[in-house]
KEVEX-399830 format. One record per residue (C-alpha): x, y, z; residue number from 1. Coordinates in steps of 0.001 Angstrom, whole numbers, padded with zeros to 6 digits. Each point is the difference from the previous one (the first is absolute). Example, Ala and Ser with C-alpha at 12.3 -4.5 7.8 and 13.67 -1.06 7.14 Angstrom:
BEGIN
        X        Y        Z  num
   012300  -004500   007800    1
   001370   003440  -000660    2
END
This chain:
BEGIN
        X        Y        Z  num
   026640   025828  -058474    1
  -003644  -000693   000689    2
   001064  -003141   001896    3
   002246   002050   002335    4
  -002744   002552   000593    5
  -002400  -002784   000850    6
   002486  -001498   002477    7
   000580   003369   001651    8
  -003744   000553   000229    9
  -000542  -003427   001572   10
   002813   000549   002497   11
  -001422   003388   000987   12
  -003581  -001234   000124   13
   000696  -003276   001846   14
   000045   001583   003495   15
  -003277   001807  -000624   16
  -001598  -003145  -001389   17
   001136  -001852   003115   18
  -001364   002771   002224   19
  -003344  -000183  -001779   20
  -000217  -003766   000294   21
   001020   000100   003663   22
  -002560   002708   000722   23
  -002779  -002007  -001631   24
   001127  -003101   001890   25
   000076   001931   003274   26
  -003521   001334  -000597   27
  -001240  -003534  -000735   28
   001636  -001336   003158   29
  -001443   002837   002086   30
  -003462  -000691  -001421   31
   000322  -003720   000739   32
   001255   000791   003490   33
  -003021   002194   000728   34
  -002331  -002692  -001333   35
   001703  -002714   002085   36
  -000045   002254   003082   37
  -003748   000675  -000351   38
  -000699  -003674  -000722   39
   001957  -001119   003081   40
  -001736   002629   002122   41
  -003407  -001137  -001234   42
   000920  -003680   000498   43
   001128   000490   003596   44
  -003012   002217   000684   45
  -002379  -002611  -001411   46
   001614  -002709   002138   47
  -000372   002025   003196   48
  -003530   001073  -000989   49
  -000992  -003660  -000462   50
   001350  -000762   003469   51
  -001979   002920   001471   52
  -003126  -001011  -001940   53
   000308  -003511   001437   54
   000056   001464   003506   55
  -003056   002146  -000849   56
  -001852  -003080  -001285   57
   000899  -001848   003200   58
  -001311   002952   002021   59
  -003270   000029  -001971   60
  -000486  -003725   000535   61
   000666   000276   003742   62
  -002183   003113   000315   63
  -002817  -001760  -001846   64
  -000226  -002683   002702   65
  -001290   002443   002628   66
  -002869   002462   000300   67
   000013   002095  -003215   68
   001340   003482   000575   69
   000618  -000461   003749   70
   002734   002583   000839   71
   001388  -001957   002961   72
   000223  -003222  -001994   73
   001642   001772  -002978   74
   002522   001628   002339   75
   000872  -003381   001520   76
   000387  -001694  -003397   77
   002061   002959  -001248   78
   002391  -000192   002959   79
   000451  -003767  -000455   80
   000721   000457  -003710   81
   002376   002944   000609   82
   002069  -002125   002398   83
   001183  -002214  -002858   84
   003639   000181  -001040   85
   000582   002587  -002718   86
  -002893   002411   000828   87
   001080   003367   001452   88
  -003472   001441   000483   89
  -003604  -000542  -001066   90
  -003119   002169   000206   91
  -003530   000553  -001381   92
  -001424   003368  -001133   93
  -003416   001026  -001243   94
  -000756   002137  -003066   95
   000696   003223   001912   96
   003435  -001172   001118   97
  -000980  -000753   003606   98
   002005  -002836   001539   99
  -002469  -002721   001086  100
   002512  -002566   001237  101
   003782   000025   000442  102
   002572  -002411   001479  103
   001133   003062   002001  104
  -003201   000793   001873  105
   001110   003578   000605  106
  -000589   000685  -003706  107
  -003710  -001029   000092  108
  -002458   002877  -000792  109
   002801   002126  -001480  110
  -000198   001110  -003638  111
   002293  -001046  -002824  112
   001696   003155  -001285  113
   000441  -001057  -003631  114
  -001227   002220  -002858  115
   000293  -002823  -002535  116
  -001987  -002447   002145  117
  -003471   000522  -001533  118
   001254   000088  -003608  119
   001871  -003308   000379  120
  -002813  -001765   001835  121
  -002758   000735  -002514  122
   001795  -001386  -003029  123
  -000714  -003719   000541  124
  -000426  -002667   002648  125
   003316  -001593  -000990  126
   002965   000289   002408  127
   002604   002662  -000619  128
   003333   001006   001481  129
   002121   003020   000641  130
   003126   001073   001866  131
  -000631   002271   002987  132
   002376   001698   002394  133
  -001021   000426   003621  134
   001008   002737   002417  135
   003018  -002004   001211  136
   001449   000051  -003567  137
  -000737  -003718  -000366  138
  -001249  -001148  -003411  139
  -002776  -002571  -000191  140
  -001484  -002043  -002833  141
  -003731   000521   000458  142
  -002677  -002280  -001507  143
  -003607   001224   000071  144
  -003363  -001386  -001104  145
  -003698   000650   000659  146
  -001349  -002865   002106  147
  -002888  -002220  -001091  148
  -001492   000165   003501  149
  -002126   002871   001330  150
   000538   001972   003177  151
  -002793   000007   002632  152
  -002425  -001549  -002498  153
  -000086   003006  -002382  154
   000377  -001187  -003611  155
   001428   003347  -001194  156
   002517   000128   002817  157
   002639  -002366  -001343  158
   003305   000804   001692  159
   003379   000011  -001704  160
   002812  -002082   001468  161
   003634   001075  -000041  162
   002936  -002356   000696  163
   003469   001494   000425  164
   003179  -002014  -000547  165
   003631   001034   000282  166
   001019   001449  -003388  167
   003644  -000975   000491  168
  -000216  -003260  -002073  169
  -001767   001950  -002774  170
   002579   002804   000016  171
   002898  -002457   000258  172
  -001124  -002115  -002978  173
  -000565   003089  -002165  174
   003300   001562   001120  175
   001975  -003176  -000758  176
  -001494  -000219  -003483  177
   000729   003683  -000612  178
   003557  -000402   001315  179
   000602  -002954  -002328  180
  -001229   001960  -003019  181
   002061   003057   000937  182
   003121  -002166   000233  183
  -000693  -001458  -003437  184
  -000587   003468  -001496  185
   003187   001270   001601  186
   002015  -002885  -001436  187
  -001469   000535  -003478  188
   000604   003724   000299  189
   003619  -000476   001091  190
   000706  -002509  -002736  191
  -001618   002262  -002589  192
   001895   002987   001363  193
   003273  -001901  -000209  194
  -000736  -000878  -003641  195
  -000906   003591  -000885  196
   003113   001384   001650  197
   002216  -002521  -001763  198
  -001537   000903  -003388  199
   000495   003732   000540  200
   003599  -000450   001020  201
   000815  -002532  -002734  202
   000603   002834  -002556  203
   003350   000719   001545  204
   002215  -003084  -000036  205
   002373   000750   002854  206
  -002628   001450   002262  207
  -002485  -002741  -000871  208
   002496  -002729   000989  209
   000595   001589   003347  210
  -003696   000545   000637  211
  -000811  -003497  -001246  212
   002260  -001416   002680  213
  -001824   002064   002619  214
  -003349  -001170  -001358  215
   001100  -003626   000098  216
   001181   000443   003565  217
  -003324   001613   000895  218
  -001980  -002829  -001612  219
   002204  -002656   001629  220
  -000432   001595   003420  221
  -003759   000241  -000534  222
  -000248  -003671  -000980  223
   002310  -001063   002818  224
  -002167   001893   002522  225
  -003287  -001464  -001181  226
  -001692  -002324   002519  227
  -000547  -002473  -002846  228
   002630  -002457  -001186  229
   001470   000743  -003457  230
   001926  -002621  -002001  231
   001305   000523  -003556  232
   001137  -002995  -002049  233
   001610   000422  -003445  234
  -000779  -002105  -003058  235
   002907  -002341   000873  236
  -001873  -000813   003260  237
   002632   001766   002132  238
  -001046   002264   002874  239
   000905   003596  -000809  240
  -001558   001672   003044  241
  -001667  -000948   003304  242
  -000913   002582   002653  243
   000226  -000430   003755  244
  -003744  -000573   000374  245
   000097  -003009  -002342  246
   003023  -001482   001782  247
  -001608   000447   003417  248
  -003317  -001460  -001162  249
   001641  -003085  -001532  250
   002630  -000391   002717  251
   002872   000382  -002505  252
   003404   001537   000706  253
   000300   003004  -002323  254
   003785  -000321  -000356  255
   001007  -001927  -003099  256
  -003521  -000244  -001471  257
   000627   002092  -003109  258
   000907  -001936  -003181  259
  -001018  -003333   001498  260
  -002548  -002035  -001935  261
  -003526   000588   001237  262
  -000863  -003678   000381  263
   002797  -000415   002578  264
  -001075   002999   002084  265
  -003780   000306  -000210  266
  -002396  -002605   001452  267
  -001407  -002315  -002660  268
  -003562   001138   000696  269
   000974   003578  -000992  270
   002405  -000737  -002841  271
  -002566  -002297  -001642  272
  -002308   003006  -000513  273
   002273   001473  -002677  274
  -000953  -002876  -002315  275
  -003679   000885   000362  276
   000719   003684  -000676  277
   002143  -000943  -003007  278
  -002767  -002202  -001390  279
  -002721   002611   000459  280
   002098   002779  -001429  281
  -001155   002346   002773  282
   000351   000463   003719  283
  -001651  -002297   002517  284
  -000704   000331   003715  285
  -000428  -002886   002409  286
  -000211  -000458   003760  287
   002270  -002711   001388  288
   001449  -001118   003334  289
   003792   000235   000283  290
   001645  -002124   002678  291
   003336   001467   001154  292
   002280  -001008   002866  293
  -000126   003482   001550  294
  -003701   000884  -000103  295
  -001723  -003333  -000652  296
  -003082  -000278  -002264  297
  -000863   003480  -001273  298
  -002834   000982  -002394  299
   001478   001981  -002897  300
  -001536   001648  -003060  301
   002338  -000468  -002990  302
  -000357   001965  -003250  303
   002173  -001029  -002969  304
   000230   002010  -003187  305
   002290   000036  -003034  306
   002332   002954  -000596  307
   000558   001465  -003478  308
   002417   002706  -001150  309
  -000849   003037  -002131  310
   000261  -002042  -003199  311
  -002471  -002561   001368  312
   002601  -002723   000546  313
  -000399  -002286   002994  314
   002724   000571   002609  315
  -001205  -001791   003137  316
  -002611  -000491   002746  317
  -001155   002191   002860  318
  -001168  -001643   003243  319
  -001952   002101   002530  320
  -000574  -001628   003407  321
  -002378   001327   002641  322
  -000242  -001403   003545  323
  -003662  -000736   000808  324
   000487  -001220   003574  325
  -001057   003339   001511  326
  -003128   000119  -002172  327
  -000911  -003583   000870  328
   000509   000781   003699  329
  -002367   002984  -000283  330
  -002557  -002144  -001816  331
   000262  -002628   002747  332
  -000462   002682   002654  333
  -003082   001390  -001761  334
  -001516  -003472  -000345  335
   000643  -000642   003703  336
  -001741   003255   000962  337
  -002957  -000868  -002219  338
  -000254  -003427   001623  339
   000141   001591   003457  340
  -002746   002463  -000938  341
  -002203  -002845  -001220  342
   000796  -001974   003139  343
  -001013   002944   002172  344
  -003388   000168  -001707  345
  -000386  -003764   000365  346
   000951   000156   003694  347
  -002614   002637   000752  348
  -002665  -002059  -001745  349
   000985  -003179   001822  350
   000008   001691   003395  351
  -003412   001519  -000636  352
  -001719  -002949  -001665  353
   001595  -003012   001715  354
   000649   000855   003627  355
  -003611   000677   000986  356
  -001294  -003328  -001376  357
   002985  -001756   001595  358
  -000984   001281   003431  359
  -003521  -001356  -000448  360
   001296  -003356  -001245  361
   002414  -000266   002912  362
  -002784   000731   002467  363
  -002291  -002637  -001484  364
   002879  -002527  -000124  365
   000644   000542   003709  366
  -003708  -000300   000756  367
  -000444  -003237  -001934  368
   003192  -001374   001522  369
  -001451   000486   003468  370
  -002941  -002230  -000923  371
   002189  -003101  -000330  372
   001885  -002046   002526  373
   003707   000439   000567  374
   002308  -002139  -002155  375
  -002852  -000656  -002470  376
   000703   000332  -003722  377
  -002575   002795  -000324  378
   001662   001887   002870  379
   003408  -000356  -001672  380
  -001433   001131  -003356  381
  -001440   003136   001638  382
   003340   000751   001683  383
   001802  -000495  -003305  384
  -002402   002433  -001642  385
   000751   002628   002672  386
   003763  -000491  -000469  387
  -000273   000387  -003784  388
  -002063   003182   000448  389
   002708   001377   002320  390
   002619  -000854  -002634  391
  -001960   001855  -002703  392
  -000332   002983   002344  393
   003779   000024   000532  394
   000561  -000036  -003760  395
  -002337   002985  -000379  396
   001857   001857   002786  397
   003370  -000586  -001684  398
  -001445   001050  -003348  399
  -001288   003266   001463  400
   003345   000565   001720  401
   001763  -000380  -003341  402
  -002503   002011  -002051  403
  -000483   003047   002229  404
   002311   003030  -000496  405
   003155  -000030   002125  406
  -001018   002155   002994  407
   003434   000507   001526  408
   000743   001829   003224  409
   003754   000539  -000377  410
   002256   001201   002752  411
   003477  -000566   001437  412
   000555  -003687   000749  413
   002933  -002098   001216  414
   000546  -002936  -002402  415
   001766  -002211   002555  416
  -002826   000434   002511  417
  -002623  -000860  -002630  418
   001854  -003219  -000841  419
   000350  -001023   003654  420
  -003677   000712   000755  421
  -001174  -002010  -002999  422
   002322  -002927   000747  423
  -001381  -000090   003532  424
  -003432  -000831  -001465  425
   001145  -003064  -001942  426
   002951  -001176   002103  427
  -002001  -002475   002125  428
  -001672  -001524  -003064  429
   003373  -000236  -001769  430
   001653  -001784   002920  431
  -002924  -002452   000208  432
   000532  -000827  -003690  433
   003740  -000580   000441  434
   000995   003249  -001743  435
   003036   001950   001237  436
  -000376   003795  -000192  437
   003220   001920  -000734  438
   000403   003781   000101  439
   002718   001864  -001895  440
  -000952   003608   000623  441
   002665   002649  -000464  442
   000681   002326   002912  443
  -001403   003557  -000008  444
  -002384  -000351  -002906  445
  -001419   003439  -000938  446
  -003663   000788   000548  447
  -002298  -000310  -003018  448
  -003065   002001  -000957  449
  -002661  -002702  -000327  450
  -003245  -001399   001407  451
   001040  -002338   002852  452
  -003212  -002066  -000038  453
  -000028  -000622  -003761  454
   003731  -000728  -000108  455
  -000378  -002428   002924  456
  -002736  -001693  -002063  457
   002541  -000422  -002834  458
   002568  -001584   002303  459
  -002596  -002276   001591  460
  -001186  -001235  -003424  461
   003582  -000796  -001038  462
   000752  -001764   003312  463
  -003132  -002154  -000275  464
   000794  -000890  -003636  465
   003529  -000987   001014  466
  -001279  -002256   002792  467
  -002559  -001614  -002289  468
   002830  -000744  -002467  469
   001758  -002046   002718  470
  -002563  -002556   001278  471
   002805  -002225   001335  472
   001973   002779   001677  473
   002924   002132  -001109  474
   001533   003468   000378  475
  -001881   003306  -000233  476
   002539   002815  -000392  477
  -000808   003720   000151  478
   002645   002420  -001267  479
  -000127   003822   000037  480
   002735   002423  -001016  481
   000645   003265  -001848  482
   000870  -000341  -003680  483
   000107   002634  -002778  484
  -001945   002759   001832  485
  -002695  -002465   001097  486
  -000721  -002490   002754  487
   000062  -003531  -001430  488
  -002082  -002678   001745  489
   000467  -003701  -000819  490
  -002215  -002867   001212  491
   001484  -003428  -000816  492
  -001159  -003577   000487  493
   001554  -003403  -000648  494
  -003083  -001531  -001612  495
  -000468  -001607  -003397  496
   000305   003273  -001934  497
  -002119   001367  -002853  498
   000155  -001141  -003626  499
   001366   002597  -002497  500
  -003317   000128  -001871  501
  -001853   000752   003250  502
   002400   002742   001128  503
  -001231   002413  -002684  504
  -003647  -000207   001140  505
   000146  -000471   003781  506
  -001122   003618   000579  507
  -003062  -000355  -002250  508
  -003377  -000072   001787  509
  -001460  -003486   000569  510
   003161  -001809  -001062  511
   000923  -002637   002601  512
   001510  -003471   000203  513
  -001603  -000730   003386  514
  -003064  -002188   000237  515
  -001745   002353   002451  516
   001579   003308  -001034  517
  -001910   002922  -001510  518
   002926   001376  -002013  519
  -000366   003541   001414  520
   002725   000062   002676  521
   002941   000875  -002273  522
  -002207   002233  -002140  523
  -000824   002045   003124  524
   003717   000078   000887  525
   000833   001356  -003459  526
  -002711   002650   000233  527
   001033   001254   003458  528
   003706   000191  -000912  529
  -000813   001789  -003257  530
  -002104   002514   001996  531
   003123   000707   002093  532
   001996   000761  -003206  533
   001984  -003189   000587  534
   000685  -003148  -002013  535
  -000391  -003697   000773  536
   001497  -002970  -001828  537
   001113  -003561   000680  538
   002861  -002390  -000620  539
  -000720  -003725   000176  540
   001840  -003226  -000793  541
  -002040  -003191  -000254  542
   000840  -002294   002903  543
   002052   002620   001907  544
  -002484   002666   001062  545
  -001339   003462  -000777  546
   000954   003546   000984  547
  -002369   002978  -000306  548
   001663   003428  -000165  549
  -001587   003347   000899  550
   001726   003323  -000697  551
  -001355   003192   001647  552
   001746   003322  -000909  553
   001577   001927   002864  554
  -001591   003200  -001332  555
  -003403  -001722  -000281  556
  -002922   002393  -000109  557
  -003545  -000984  -000834  558
  -000960   001697  -003280  559
  -003466   000944  -001110  560
  -001486  -002633  -002294  561
  -002664   000533  -002653  562
END
């Protein structure tokens, strides 16, 4: 009798116990989510603040080279620093909030209308940051710091420098982290809700069976719709379930997969992980590269865990696969932007510090060369020195061209006319080198919204590269046609081609296989096409030639860039 009462009490109390446990778990997850959100926000903020502080330090060093506190010199240094890639605005204010210097000269002598300005500035001399919103509803990540230099020689008049950067990367990183955590909470909440509902409805046998089927269907649909691959293998090593995401990721035909042995379906590099999970007695997670016929080498995060039933008996393995190719692509894009930012700073320094001495050296080399007789070794040495100086100057010019922001002047342009005008420049040189120029331009190509001069520069760089790849003559073919809502340009040569290992890095700055090349031509091509919202890629076969493709959208419009 007491045993039956206990069972009835446990059956009645089980749903409420489950609700309590789920509530506690949900509170814990919410707390962890808030902590992770704040930590990610602080991490991204610290990263951007360090970047702004580095710019401030650079400004202080440059400002310290001139007359201390000279307003004109500070304004000049501020404008040069504000022109760097990534800075939206930059200004100096004194203790009263008066703007002393600004990259927008119209703002000089105005007052900073900020009630929290004095409180924030008197706390310490360390840099700080905040998010501000301007009148145009644009958010900026603002780094500020009292400068170590004085203004107009007054020791108490130390200005405060503000650097504004686009807050979009900050907001995007925080939003992505928050979105990820919300998805995880939602999944936990739905799974917990499904368990609670099934426990409530389990007290009535007929109704519970019907609702259990609905719950299973709901869970199956949820798992099938997840962007992650799910694979369930029973203890006999047979596949019991595999969703569409897993089949697509592994390049496996979903029909006929169920009940097959896992070692005959899954790649060895994935199936081998179940032995490690079995030996550890707990789940493991590892990043691997899966090579499939459909998608090629793909970075994948694989988590393997053992599955147990309610009695604690082992019933199988759960494999969770996540495609990391998008994340790796974003990481590669971020690293490329960081390298470009560093290169821009380097280019400005080179142009400022190297070109002036080069001019003096070139002048002295010409002067000393005039002191010697023609055809003398000293005369030839002086001429060689002048030529090398000119070569260094060309490298600096190409570096500045690559590092400066893309200042496009887009407008309606006829693609066929641009090709013909550019070919006219190199046609004589091509014919002299024994190169046949072939045009395959489709009739009535639509106009594109682009910068004609910069796009002509792209075509000219590709034509020159193609001719240099054919020192003994060959065919230079230019193709242009409409494909998939875009105009597709193709520049082909019949040279020696490019090795597979080199094809992945040809657009990197300073990468070249030419003895006299600077390695910036294709990097500039990539930058200009990217600024036009287009894409550029190549296809090359060793010994047969190379084709560079450019795709420009028909609805191309130049977007604002941070």
